[in-house]
A tleap script that builds the chain and sets N, CA, C and O, in Angstrom:
source leaprc.protein.ff14SB
mol = sequence {
  NGLY GLY VAL LEU TRP ILE GLY TYR ARG THR
  CYS ILE ARG MET ILE LEU GLY CYS ASN PRO
  GLU LYS LEU THR GLY ILE TYR LEU VAL ARG
  GLY ASP ILE VAL ARG SER LEU PRO LEU HIE
  SER LYS THR ALA LEU VAL SER LEU GLU ILE
  TYR LEU HIE CYS LEU TYR SER GLY ALA ASN
  MET LYS HIE GLY VAL THR THR ILE CYS PRO
  ARG LEU SER GLY VAL SER LYS ILE ALA ASN
  ALA SER GLY ILE LEU LYS ASN LEU TRP GLU
  MET ILE GLN LEU ARG ARG GLN ILE ARG GLN
  HIE ILE HIE GLN THR PRO ALA SER SER SER
  ILE SER LYS ALA CALA
}
set mol.1.N position { 142.253 149.368 103.928 }
set mol.1.CA position { 142.851 148.146 103.444 }
set mol.1.C position { 143.984 147.665 104.331 }
set mol.1.O position { 144.166 146.457 104.487 }
set mol.2.N position { 144.767 148.593 104.930 }
set mol.2.CA position { 145.917 148.207 105.735 }
set mol.2.C position { 145.535 147.431 106.989 }
set mol.2.O position { 146.191 146.451 107.342 }
set mol.3.N position { 144.483 147.866 107.657 }
set mol.3.CA position { 144.032 147.186 108.875 }
set mol.3.C position { 143.531 145.780 108.540 }
set mol.3.O position { 143.822 144.827 109.262 }
set mol.4.N position { 142.778 145.654 107.447 }
set mol.4.CA position { 142.283 144.337 107.041 }
set mol.4.C position { 143.441 143.403 106.703 }
set mol.4.O position { 143.421 142.229 107.072 }
set mol.5.N position { 144.444 143.918 106.006 }
set mol.5.CA position { 145.589 143.088 105.623 }
set mol.5.C position { 146.355 142.628 106.863 }
set mol.5.O position { 146.777 141.474 106.931 }
set mol.6.N position { 146.537 143.504 107.832 }
set mol.6.CA position { 147.213 143.129 109.081 }
set mol.6.C position { 146.400 142.057 109.799 }
set mol.6.O position { 146.968 141.084 110.295 }
set mol.7.N position { 145.084 142.219 109.863 }
set mol.7.CA position { 144.226 141.217 110.498 }
set mol.7.C position { 144.280 139.880 109.772 }
set mol.7.O position { 144.305 138.825 110.406 }
set mol.8.N position { 144.297 139.926 108.450 }
set mol.8.CA position { 144.369 138.709 107.629 }
set mol.8.C position { 145.672 137.961 107.894 }
set mol.8.O position { 145.664 136.746 108.092 }
set mol.9.N position { 146.789 138.685 107.898 }
set mol.9.CA position { 148.086 138.049 108.172 }
set mol.9.C position { 148.139 137.486 109.590 }
set mol.9.O position { 148.718 136.424 109.818 }
set mol.10.N position { 147.540 138.192 110.533 }
set mol.10.CA position { 147.499 137.711 111.913 }
set mol.10.C position { 146.709 136.407 111.999 }
set mol.10.O position { 147.120 135.477 112.693 }
set mol.11.N position { 145.584 136.334 111.301 }
set mol.11.CA position { 144.785 135.097 111.277 }
set mol.11.C position { 145.578 133.951 110.660 }
set mol.11.O position { 145.544 132.834 111.176 }
set mol.12.N position { 146.281 134.203 109.579 }
set mol.12.CA position { 147.111 133.158 108.969 }
set mol.12.C position { 148.129 132.648 109.971 }
set mol.12.O position { 148.324 131.440 110.107 }
set mol.13.N position { 148.774 133.563 110.669 }
set mol.13.CA position { 149.799 133.178 111.647 }
set mol.13.C position { 149.187 132.387 112.801 }
set mol.13.O position { 149.749 131.375 113.220 }
set mol.14.N position { 148.048 132.832 113.315 }
set mol.14.CA position { 147.435 132.177 114.473 }
set mol.14.C position { 146.768 130.852 114.115 }
set mol.14.O position { 146.936 129.864 114.830 }
set mol.15.N position { 146.022 130.821 113.030 }
set mol.15.CA position { 145.250 129.627 112.684 }
set mol.15.C position { 146.099 128.580 111.978 }
set mol.15.O position { 146.006 127.391 112.281 }
set mol.16.N position { 146.926 129.021 111.038 }
set mol.16.CA position { 147.671 128.071 110.221 }
set mol.16.C position { 149.116 127.888 110.671 }
set mol.16.O position { 149.781 126.951 110.229 }
set mol.17.N position { 149.609 128.759 111.535 }
set mol.17.CA position { 150.933 128.582 112.109 }
set mol.17.C position { 152.088 128.837 111.156 }
set mol.17.O position { 153.149 128.230 111.303 }
set mol.18.N position { 151.911 129.710 110.195 }
set mol.18.CA position { 153.032 130.017 109.309 }
set mol.18.C position { 153.184 131.527 109.186 }
set mol.18.O position { 152.270 132.290 109.499 }
set mol.19.N position { 154.350 131.934 108.728 }
set mol.19.CA position { 154.655 133.348 108.584 }
set mol.19.C position { 154.146 133.848 107.234 }
set mol.19.O position { 154.714 133.495 106.201 }
set mol.20.N position { 153.096 134.654 107.217 }
set mol.20.CA position { 152.535 135.109 105.949 }
set mol.20.C position { 153.434 136.091 105.206 }
set mol.20.O position { 153.177 136.390 104.040 }
set mol.21.N position { 154.481 136.599 105.854 }
set mol.21.CA position { 155.388 137.512 105.170 }
set mol.21.C position { 156.107 136.807 104.025 }
set mol.21.O position { 156.534 137.462 103.074 }
set mol.22.N position { 156.248 135.485 104.099 }
set mol.22.CA position { 156.936 134.726 103.066 }
set mol.22.C position { 155.989 134.273 101.953 }
set mol.22.O position { 156.408 133.559 101.043 }
set mol.23.N position { 154.731 134.676 102.014 }
set mol.23.CA position { 153.736 134.186 101.075 }
set mol.23.C position { 153.404 135.174 99.966 }
set mol.23.O position { 152.489 134.923 99.181 }
set mol.24.N position { 154.110 136.271 99.882 }
set mol.24.CA position { 153.832 137.231 98.827 }
set mol.24.C position { 154.819 137.027 97.690 }
set mol.24.O position { 155.925 136.529 97.898 }
set mol.25.N position { 154.422 137.404 96.518 }
set mol.25.CA position { 155.302 137.262 95.367 }
set mol.25.C position { 154.956 136.033 94.553 }
set mol.25.O position { 153.855 135.489 94.649 }
set mol.26.N position { 155.898 135.613 93.766 }
set mol.26.CA position { 155.711 134.499 92.845 }
set mol.26.C position { 156.485 133.298 93.364 }
set mol.26.O position { 157.608 133.437 93.849 }
set mol.27.N position { 155.882 132.115 93.261 }
set mol.27.CA position { 156.624 130.911 93.595 }
set mol.27.C position { 156.295 129.820 92.599 }
set mol.27.O position { 155.238 129.831 91.969 }
set mol.28.N position { 157.207 128.887 92.465 }
set mol.28.CA position { 157.051 127.782 91.527 }
set mol.28.C position { 157.047 126.477 92.294 }
set mol.28.O position { 157.814 126.297 93.240 }
set mol.29.N position { 156.182 125.572 91.884 }
set mol.29.CA position { 156.117 124.243 92.477 }
set mol.29.C position { 156.056 123.252 91.325 }
set mol.29.O position { 155.316 123.450 90.361 }
set mol.30.N position { 156.834 122.192 91.429 }
set mol.30.CA position { 156.819 121.184 90.370 }
set mol.30.C position { 155.414 120.627 90.185 }
set mol.30.O position { 154.689 120.416 91.157 }
set mol.31.N position { 155.033 120.389 88.931 }
set mol.31.CA position { 153.700 119.904 88.604 }
set mol.31.C position { 153.365 118.586 89.264 }
set mol.31.O position { 152.235 118.393 89.712 }
set mol.32.N position { 154.336 117.657 89.336 }
set mol.32.CA position { 154.055 116.359 89.951 }
set mol.32.C position { 153.727 116.510 91.430 }
set mol.32.O position { 152.940 115.739 91.978 }
set mol.33.N position { 154.325 117.493 92.066 }
set mol.33.CA position { 154.041 117.731 93.484 }
set mol.33.C position { 152.617 118.276 93.637 }
set mol.33.O position { 151.848 117.790 94.467 }
set mol.34.N position { 152.274 119.279 92.839 }
set mol.34.CA position { 150.932 119.873 92.942 }
set mol.34.C position { 149.862 118.829 92.637 }
set mol.34.O position { 148.845 118.764 93.327 }
set mol.35.N position { 150.085 118.012 91.608 }
set mol.35.CA position { 149.090 116.992 91.249 }
set mol.35.C position { 148.930 115.935 92.337 }
set mol.35.O position { 147.890 115.280 92.401 }
set mol.36.N position { 149.929 115.756 93.190 }
set mol.36.CA position { 149.852 114.743 94.248 }
set mol.36.C position { 149.121 115.245 95.496 }
set mol.36.O position { 148.829 114.461 96.399 }
set mol.37.N position { 148.828 116.535 95.549 }
set mol.37.CA position { 148.226 117.116 96.753 }
set mol.37.C position { 146.704 117.035 96.734 }
set mol.37.O position { 146.078 117.258 95.697 }
set mol.38.N position { 146.110 116.714 97.886 }
set mol.38.CA position { 144.645 116.723 97.997 }
set mol.38.C position { 144.162 118.135 98.334 }
set mol.38.O position { 143.916 118.442 99.500 }
set mol.39.N position { 144.026 118.987 97.328 }
set mol.39.CA position { 143.666 120.387 97.565 }
set mol.39.C position { 142.176 120.534 97.853 }
set mol.39.O position { 141.340 119.901 97.207 }
set mol.40.N position { 141.854 121.385 98.842 }
set mol.40.CA position { 140.471 121.573 99.273 }
set mol.40.C position { 139.998 123.017 99.148 }
set mol.40.O position { 138.791 123.261 99.137 }
set mol.41.N position { 140.905 123.970 99.055 }
set mol.41.CA position { 140.543 125.392 99.058 }
set mol.41.C position { 139.710 125.764 97.852 }
set mol.41.O position { 139.916 125.265 96.746 }
set mol.42.N position { 138.761 126.658 98.095 }
set mol.42.CA position { 137.905 127.157 97.030 }
set mol.42.C position { 138.075 128.669 96.856 }
set mol.42.O position { 137.346 129.298 96.089 }
set mol.43.N position { 139.029 129.237 97.565 }
set mol.43.CA position { 139.300 130.669 97.482 }
set mol.43.C position { 140.769 130.864 97.126 }
set mol.43.O position { 141.457 129.921 96.734 }
set mol.44.N position { 141.228 132.071 97.264 }
set mol.44.CA position { 142.631 132.391 96.984 }
set mol.44.C position { 143.583 131.663 97.937 }
set mol.44.O position { 144.799 131.719 97.755 }
set mol.45.N position { 143.050 130.992 98.932 }
set mol.45.CA position { 143.908 130.260 99.869 }
set mol.45.C position { 144.522 129.007 99.250 }
set mol.45.O position { 145.316 128.332 99.905 }
set mol.46.N position { 144.178 128.683 98.014 }
set mol.46.CA position { 144.752 127.481 97.392 }
set mol.46.C position { 146.272 127.608 97.289 }
set mol.46.O position { 146.982 126.618 97.469 }
set mol.47.N position { 146.776 128.789 97.008 }
set mol.47.CA position { 148.234 128.948 96.937 }
set mol.47.C position { 148.858 128.755 98.321 }
set mol.47.O position { 149.941 128.183 98.441 }
set mol.48.N position { 148.186 129.224 99.345 }
set mol.48.CA position { 148.648 129.014 100.715 }
set mol.48.C position { 148.589 127.535 101.074 }
set mol.48.O position { 149.479 127.020 101.752 }
set mol.49.N position { 147.553 126.861 100.627 }
set mol.49.CA position { 147.415 125.420 100.892 }
set mol.49.C position { 148.579 124.642 100.269 }
set mol.49.O position { 149.139 123.754 100.910 }
set mol.50.N position { 148.940 124.963 99.049 }
set mol.50.CA position { 150.071 124.301 98.392 }
set mol.50.C position { 151.344 124.549 99.186 }
set mol.50.O position { 152.109 123.619 99.441 }
set mol.51.N position { 151.574 125.784 99.574 }
set mol.51.CA position { 152.756 126.140 100.362 }
set mol.51.C position { 152.804 125.362 101.678 }
set mol.51.O position { 153.851 124.835 102.052 }
set mol.52.N position { 151.670 125.290 102.379 }
set mol.52.CA position { 151.640 124.596 103.667 }
set mol.52.C position { 151.885 123.099 103.518 }
set mol.52.O position { 152.580 122.503 104.341 }
set mol.53.N position { 151.326 122.487 102.482 }
set mol.53.CA position { 151.601 121.068 102.243 }
set mol.53.C position { 153.105 120.848 102.064 }
set mol.53.O position { 153.680 119.927 102.645 }
set mol.54.N position { 153.723 121.687 101.269 }
set mol.54.CA position { 155.169 121.568 101.037 }
set mol.54.C position { 155.946 121.804 102.332 }
set mol.54.O position { 156.874 121.060 102.649 }
set mol.55.N position { 155.569 122.824 103.063 }
set mol.55.CA position { 156.251 123.168 104.307 }
set mol.55.C position { 156.155 122.045 105.336 }
set mol.55.O position { 157.173 121.612 105.875 }
set mol.56.N position { 154.938 121.571 105.612 }
set mol.56.CA position { 154.730 120.564 106.645 }
set mol.56.C position { 155.220 119.180 106.240 }
set mol.56.O position { 155.482 118.339 107.100 }
set mol.57.N position { 155.346 118.937 104.945 }
set mol.57.CA position { 155.807 117.627 104.487 }
set mol.57.C position { 157.320 117.566 104.338 }
set mol.57.O position { 157.868 116.523 103.979 }
set mol.58.N position { 157.988 118.657 104.608 }
set mol.58.CA position { 159.444 118.660 104.576 }
set mol.58.C position { 160.042 118.773 103.183 }
set mol.58.O position { 161.192 118.382 102.977 }
set mol.59.N position { 159.300 119.292 102.232 }
set mol.59.CA position { 159.826 119.450 100.877 }
set mol.59.C position { 160.989 120.444 100.886 }
set mol.59.O position { 161.023 121.373 101.693 }
set mol.60.N position { 161.923 120.236 99.988 }
set mol.60.CA position { 163.063 121.135 99.853 }
set mol.60.C position { 162.588 122.411 99.174 }
set mol.60.O position { 162.157 122.379 98.022 }
set mol.61.N position { 162.664 123.535 99.882 }
set mol.61.CA position { 162.194 124.806 99.330 }
set mol.61.C position { 163.309 125.825 99.409 }
set mol.61.O position { 164.109 125.825 100.344 }
set mol.62.N position { 163.351 126.688 98.421 }
set mol.62.CA position { 164.305 127.795 98.396 }
set mol.62.C position { 163.517 129.058 98.089 }
set mol.62.O position { 162.429 128.991 97.518 }
set mol.63.N position { 164.055 130.194 98.462 }
set mol.63.CA position { 163.356 131.436 98.167 }
set mol.63.C position { 164.346 132.516 97.753 }
set mol.63.O position { 165.544 132.433 98.022 }
set mol.64.N position { 163.816 133.507 97.105 }
set mol.64.CA position { 164.600 134.662 96.693 }
set mol.64.C position { 163.777 135.909 96.936 }
set mol.64.O position { 162.688 135.847 97.506 }
set mol.65.N position { 164.291 137.012 96.510 }
set mol.65.CA position { 163.615 138.286 96.740 }
set mol.65.C position { 163.140 138.835 95.399 }
set mol.65.O position { 163.850 138.762 94.396 }
set mol.66.N position { 161.952 139.377 95.400 }
set mol.66.CA position { 161.406 140.026 94.216 }
set mol.66.C position { 160.719 141.308 94.644 }
set mol.66.O position { 160.359 141.464 95.811 }
set mol.67.N position { 160.540 142.205 93.731 }
set mol.67.CA position { 159.856 143.459 94.023 }
set mol.67.C position { 158.359 143.260 93.811 }
set mol.67.O position { 157.932 142.709 92.796 }
set mol.68.N position { 157.582 143.708 94.766 }
set mol.68.CA position { 156.124 143.606 94.670 }
set mol.68.C position { 155.565 145.011 94.551 }
set mol.68.O position { 155.893 145.889 95.350 }
set mol.69.N position { 154.731 145.218 93.564 }
set mol.69.CA position { 154.111 146.528 93.339 }
set mol.69.C position { 152.669 146.497 93.805 }
set mol.69.O position { 152.037 145.440 93.797 }
set mol.70.N position { 152.144 147.636 94.209 }
set mol.70.CA position { 150.742 147.679 94.618 }
set mol.70.C position { 149.812 147.404 93.443 }
set mol.70.O position { 150.182 147.590 92.284 }
set mol.71.N position { 148.610 146.961 93.758 }
set mol.71.CA position { 147.593 146.696 92.742 }
set mol.71.C position { 147.338 147.971 91.940 }
set mol.71.O position { 147.157 149.049 92.507 }
set mol.72.N position { 147.325 147.831 90.609 }
set mol.72.CA position { 147.097 148.985 89.741 }
set mol.72.C position { 145.624 149.192 89.431 }
set mol.72.O position { 145.200 150.311 89.143 }
set mol.73.N position { 144.844 148.124 89.487 }
set mol.73.CA position { 143.417 148.258 89.219 }
set mol.73.C position { 142.667 147.157 89.948 }
set mol.73.O position { 143.276 146.222 90.469 }
set mol.74.N position { 141.358 147.267 89.983 }
set mol.74.CA position { 140.539 146.266 90.650 }
set mol.74.C position { 140.498 146.495 92.151 }
set mol.74.O position { 141.094 147.437 92.674 }
set mol.75.N position { 139.787 145.619 92.822 }
set mol.75.CA position { 139.645 145.743 94.274 }
set mol.75.C position { 139.980 144.412 94.924 }
set mol.75.O position { 139.940 143.364 94.279 }
set mol.76.N position { 140.306 144.463 96.187 }
set mol.76.CA position { 140.612 143.262 96.959 }
set mol.76.C position { 139.390 142.371 97.056 }
set mol.76.O position { 138.270 142.853 97.221 }
set mol.77.N position { 139.611 141.080 96.953 }
set mol.77.CA position { 138.502 140.133 97.050 }
set mol.77.C position { 138.155 139.784 98.495 }
set mol.77.O position { 137.126 139.159 98.752 }
set mol.78.N position { 139.011 140.185 99.443 }
set mol.78.CA position { 138.711 139.871 100.836 }
set mol.78.C position { 138.422 141.117 101.666 }
set mol.78.O position { 138.209 141.008 102.874 }
set mol.79.N position { 138.409 142.278 101.058 }
set mol.79.CA position { 138.246 143.520 101.813 }
set mol.79.C position { 136.780 143.860 102.063 }
set mol.79.O position { 136.373 145.015 101.947 }
set mol.80.N position { 135.996 142.846 102.406 }
set mol.80.CA position { 134.611 143.071 102.801 }
set mol.80.C position { 134.243 141.979 103.807 }
set mol.80.O position { 134.939 140.969 103.911 }
set mol.81.N position { 133.165 142.179 104.535 }
set mol.81.CA position { 132.807 141.245 105.610 }
set mol.81.C position { 132.604 139.825 105.091 }
set mol.81.O position { 133.064 138.865 105.710 }
set mol.82.N position { 131.925 139.690 103.970 }
set mol.82.CA position { 131.665 138.365 103.405 }
set mol.82.C position { 132.967 137.659 103.033 }
set mol.82.O position { 133.156 136.486 103.358 }
set mol.83.N position { 133.856 138.369 102.357 }
set mol.83.CA position { 135.139 137.786 101.956 }
set mol.83.C position { 135.998 137.412 103.150 }
set mol.83.O position { 136.654 136.370 103.147 }
set mol.84.N position { 135.996 138.249 104.159 }
set mol.84.CA position { 136.786 137.982 105.367 }
set mol.84.C position { 136.266 136.732 106.066 }
set mol.84.O position { 137.053 135.860 106.435 }
set mol.85.N position { 134.966 136.635 106.251 }
set mol.85.CA position { 134.395 135.461 106.917 }
set mol.85.C position { 134.634 134.184 106.115 }
set mol.85.O position { 134.941 133.138 106.686 }
set mol.86.N position { 134.494 134.268 104.802 }
set mol.86.CA position { 134.721 133.106 103.946 }
set mol.86.C position { 136.164 132.623 104.056 }
set mol.86.O position { 136.409 131.423 104.188 }
set mol.87.N position { 137.115 133.547 104.004 }
set mol.87.CA position { 138.520 133.171 104.110 }
set mol.87.C position { 138.872 132.679 105.510 }
set mol.87.O position { 139.666 131.748 105.647 }
set mol.88.N position { 138.305 133.274 106.540 }
set mol.88.CA position { 138.554 132.831 107.910 }
set mol.88.C position { 138.059 131.403 108.110 }
set mol.88.O position { 138.768 130.580 108.688 }
set mol.89.N position { 136.857 131.103 107.640 }
set mol.89.CA position { 136.296 129.753 107.751 }
set mol.89.C position { 137.163 128.763 106.981 }
set mol.89.O position { 137.421 127.656 107.455 }
set mol.90.N position { 137.612 129.162 105.790 }
set mol.90.CA position { 138.443 128.262 104.998 }
set mol.90.C position { 139.800 128.020 105.664 }
set mol.90.O position { 140.340 126.919 105.561 }
set mol.91.N position { 140.355 129.016 106.339 }
set mol.91.CA position { 141.614 128.823 107.071 }
set mol.91.C position { 141.449 127.747 108.143 }
set mol.91.O position { 142.310 126.884 108.311 }
set mol.92.N position { 140.337 127.812 108.860 }
set mol.92.CA position { 140.086 126.837 109.923 }
set mol.92.C position { 139.956 125.431 109.333 }
set mol.92.O position { 140.524 124.478 109.868 }
set mol.93.N position { 139.217 125.301 108.245 }
set mol.93.CA position { 139.073 124.003 107.589 }
set mol.93.C position { 140.407 123.529 107.017 }
set mol.93.O position { 140.739 122.347 107.108 }
set mol.94.N position { 141.155 124.433 106.440 }
set mol.94.CA position { 142.439 124.097 105.838 }
set mol.94.C position { 143.417 123.553 106.872 }
set mol.94.O position { 144.139 122.593 106.602 }
set mol.95.N position { 143.440 124.150 108.030 }
set mol.95.CA position { 144.331 123.676 109.095 }
set mol.95.C position { 144.040 122.211 109.422 }
set mol.95.O position { 144.959 121.398 109.527 }
set mol.96.N position { 142.774 121.884 109.580 }
set mol.96.CA position { 142.375 120.511 109.912 }
set mol.96.C position { 142.724 119.555 108.770 }
set mol.96.O position { 143.276 118.482 109.013 }
set mol.97.N position { 142.413 119.925 107.544 }
set mol.97.CA position { 142.628 119.040 106.400 }
set mol.97.C position { 144.112 118.770 106.141 }
set mol.97.O position { 144.494 117.639 105.839 }
set mol.98.N position { 144.932 119.788 106.255 }
set mol.98.CA position { 146.360 119.588 106.018 }
set mol.98.C position { 146.961 118.720 107.106 }
set mol.98.O position { 147.748 117.819 106.812 }
set mol.99.N position { 146.612 118.968 108.329 }
set mol.99.CA position { 147.160 118.153 109.426 }
set mol.99.C position { 146.707 116.694 109.321 }
set mol.99.O position { 147.485 115.788 109.620 }
set mol.100.N position { 145.476 116.458 108.905 }
set mol.100.CA position { 145.013 115.086 108.700 }
set mol.100.C position { 145.804 114.422 107.585 }
set mol.100.O position { 146.206 113.266 107.715 }
set mol.101.N position { 146.029 115.130 106.506 }
set mol.101.CA position { 146.771 114.572 105.375 }
set mol.101.C position { 148.204 114.238 105.778 }
set mol.101.O position { 148.729 113.191 105.397 }
set mol.102.N position { 148.831 115.112 106.537 }
set mol.102.CA position { 150.217 114.879 106.946 }
set mol.102.C position { 150.315 113.655 107.842 }
set mol.102.O position { 151.264 112.881 107.720 }
set mol.103.N position { 149.357 113.464 108.737 }
set mol.103.CA position { 149.406 112.314 109.646 }
set mol.103.C position { 149.053 111.008 108.941 }
set mol.103.O position { 149.428 109.936 109.417 }
set mol.104.N position { 148.339 111.073 107.816 }
set mol.104.CA position { 147.943 109.870 107.090 }
set mol.104.C position { 148.979 109.425 106.079 }
set mol.104.O position { 149.007 108.251 105.710 }
set mol.105.N position { 149.834 110.334 105.618 }
set mol.105.CA position { 150.747 110.043 104.524 }
set mol.105.C position { 152.182 110.240 104.963 }
set mol.105.O position { 152.519 111.290 105.511 }
set mol.106.N position { 153.046 109.244 104.735 }
set mol.106.CA position { 154.466 109.460 105.020 }
set mol.106.C position { 154.990 110.603 104.158 }
set mol.106.O position { 154.597 110.742 103.000 }
set mol.107.N position { 155.863 111.406 104.712 }
set mol.107.CA position { 156.373 112.592 104.009 }
set mol.107.C position { 157.010 112.232 102.675 }
set mol.107.O position { 156.896 112.996 101.717 }
set mol.108.N position { 157.665 111.110 102.592 }
set mol.108.CA position { 158.386 110.779 101.373 }
set mol.108.C position { 157.458 110.378 100.232 }
set mol.108.O position { 157.851 110.481 99.070 }
set mol.109.N position { 156.245 109.926 100.522 }
set mol.109.CA position { 155.377 109.516 99.426 }
set mol.109.C position { 154.429 110.623 98.982 }
set mol.109.O position { 154.010 110.631 97.825 }
set mol.110.N position { 154.083 111.542 99.847 }
set mol.110.CA position { 153.130 112.567 99.455 }
set mol.110.C position { 153.784 113.666 98.635 }
set mol.110.O position { 153.181 114.181 97.693 }
set mol.111.N position { 154.993 114.023 98.979 }
set mol.111.CA position { 155.702 115.060 98.246 }
set mol.111.C position { 157.140 114.604 98.045 }
set mol.111.O position { 157.829 114.278 99.012 }
set mol.112.N position { 157.582 114.582 96.837 }
set mol.112.CA position { 158.953 114.193 96.539 }
set mol.112.C position { 159.894 115.266 97.049 }
set mol.112.O position { 159.692 116.451 96.785 }
set mol.113.N position { 160.901 114.864 97.764 }
set mol.113.CA position { 161.891 115.807 98.244 }
set mol.113.C position { 162.985 115.935 97.193 }
set mol.113.O position { 163.495 114.939 96.680 }
set mol.114.N position { 163.331 117.168 96.885 }
set mol.114.CA position { 164.392 117.400 95.910 }
set mol.114.C position { 165.728 117.032 96.535 }
set mol.114.O position { 165.956 117.247 97.725 }
set mol.115.N position { 166.598 116.480 95.718 }
set mol.115.CA position { 167.915 116.075 96.230 }
set mol.115.C position { 168.866 117.234 96.281 }
set mol.115.O position { 170.017 117.072 96.686 }
savepdb mol mol.pdb
quit
């Protein structure tokens, strides 16, 4: 599992251009912001897609620290060849879709910036 997770984070960094270390844990996004986003992901990357829209659109974001515990039951949904390929393909599509959305929409209208 460790090698796959390192490879997954590396792909996120290379394909999507963001630091995946900041993507673990719990985060909150205002409902009006989420409803305004043109979400395309069909896998667990939807949370990453929301984060990237906020990041690239210049939304005001804050973060804190929380403790993350290992999975107590179940198995990883990406720890197999099919899951890895599906997520890799979606990362590539996500990069294109988010960049198109950012270039088509002024930052102030797509995501409200907190004062």
